[in-house]
N, C-alpha and C positions, 0 to 999 in steps of 0.2 A: 195614640195617647195611652199611657200606662194607668192602670187602675190602682189607686193608692190602697195599700193594705192597712188594716186596722192596727192600732198600736198594740192591742193584746196579741194579735197574730205575730207581730214582730218580736214582742217579748217572749212568747212561747218558743219561737225559733232560736232566739238568743240563749234562753235557758237550756234548750235541748243541745245546742252546740257546746255550751260550757260543760254540761254534764258528760257529753261524749268525750270531750278533751280530758276531763278529770278521770274518767273511767279508763281511757287509753293510757294515761300516765300511771295510774295505779296498777294496771295489769303489767306494764313494763317493769315497774319497780318490784312487784311481787314475783314475777318470773325471775328477775335478777337475784332477788334475795333467796329464792329456793334452790339456786344452783349449789351443788355440793361437790366435794372432792373426796373420793374414796380411795384414790391412789390407783396406780396401774400395775400393781404387783400381780403376776399371773396366779390364777386361783389354785393351780396344782402345787404351789409352793406352800408348805406347812411348817418346815423346820429349817433352822439356820445354824451354821457353825461359824463363830468368829475366830479366825486364825490369829495368833499373836501378831500384833503390829510390829513392823520393823522400823528402824530409824536410820536416816542418813545424816543426822545432825549430832552435834556434840552435847546438847542439853541432856543431862542424865535423867533417865526414868520416864521420859515423855511417852514412849511407846507402851510401857506397861500401864501407866495411868490411863492412857487413851483406850487401850484394849479393855480395861476394866470398866470404864465409863460407857463405852459403846455396848458392851455386853449388858450392863445394867439398863441402858436405854431400850434395847430390844426386849428385855424382860418386861419393863414398864409399859412399853407400847402394846405388847401382847398379840400382835397380828401373826407373828412367827414364833414358834416354840424353839427355844435355845437348846441345842443338843451338842454332844461331844463326838458323835459318830452317827453314820447312816443319815446324813443330812440331805435335804432337797437342794439347798443353796449354801454358798459360803462367801464370806467377806474376807478379803485380804486388804491390808492397808500398810502404808509406809509414810512416816513423817519425813518430808523432803525439805522442809524449810521451817526455821524458828528464828525469830529476831526480836530484839528489845531495842527500841530506838526512842530518843526524846521526841515528845509530841508537842509540848508547849513550854514556853519559857516565861519567867517573871520579867518585870521591867529591868531588873538587875542582871538579866541574861542567865539566870539559874534555871535548871530544868524544873518545871512545875509538874508535868505529867509525862508518863512514858506510854508508849504503844507496844504491846507484845502481839506478835502475829505468828500464826502457824499455817502451814499448807500440808495437806495430806493427800497422797495418791491412793485411789481406791480401785479395786476390781471386785465386782459382785457377780458371782457366777451361778446360773441356773444349772445345776448338775443333772437334772432330769432331761432337759432339752439340750444339754451340752452347749449352752450359749452364754455369752456375757451380757448381763443386764447393764452393768457399768464396766467399761474397760479403760483402765488407766485414766480415770477422770479425777479431777482435783476439787477438793473442798478447802477453801481458804477462810479463816476467821481471824478476827483481831478484837482486842479490847484496849481501852485506855484506863490507866489508873494513876492516882495521885499517891506517891510514896509517903506523904504525910498522913494519909487517912486509910491506906490499904497496903498491905505487904505485897511484895512481888509474888510470894507463894499463894496468897489469896487470889490475886489477879490471875495467876496461872491456873488455879483451880476453876475459877469462873470461866476462863477461856476454854479449857478442856471440856467442861460440861456443855458449853454452847456448841463446841465443835462436834462432840459426840451426838448431840441432838441433830445437828445439820447432817451428819453422816447417815444416821438412821433414816431421817426423812428422805434423803437423797436415794438411799437403797430402796425404800418402800414405794417411792413415787416413780422410780425408774428414769428420772431425768433431773 
């Protein structure tokens, strides 16, 4: 025959169990929140040269605009110093696709929004180790714009800024 436990003993065990569960959940959450991403860029890389981007599309000036924006993004990021010679690593890029297509229509079947999209092929090379961090990898970005509220040039500018940020993040993270 089992000896009945007092109600205060049962309450104490219940409080202890709840406290343990709460502490476990908090420790898991705090551990997850403290995770950080510093990137996987090799520590010996200190300088970068951005070679002029090339273009395989007919849209005029994309490669110059993108080269300029990528260069500005590296300067803004600050992890690598931008140089014109004696670099530790270099970035080559080529615009391989550009498109502007209808994205949505009104009930009268008129184009309401357009989607512009760009794809850039990248090679990011560690010149000290003579190895590619990125080798012929692609970054694809797109934006949607309403021609009644935003010009195509403004949407293009927004897209190139976003793409430049994606390119620099991709180079600095290595994947």
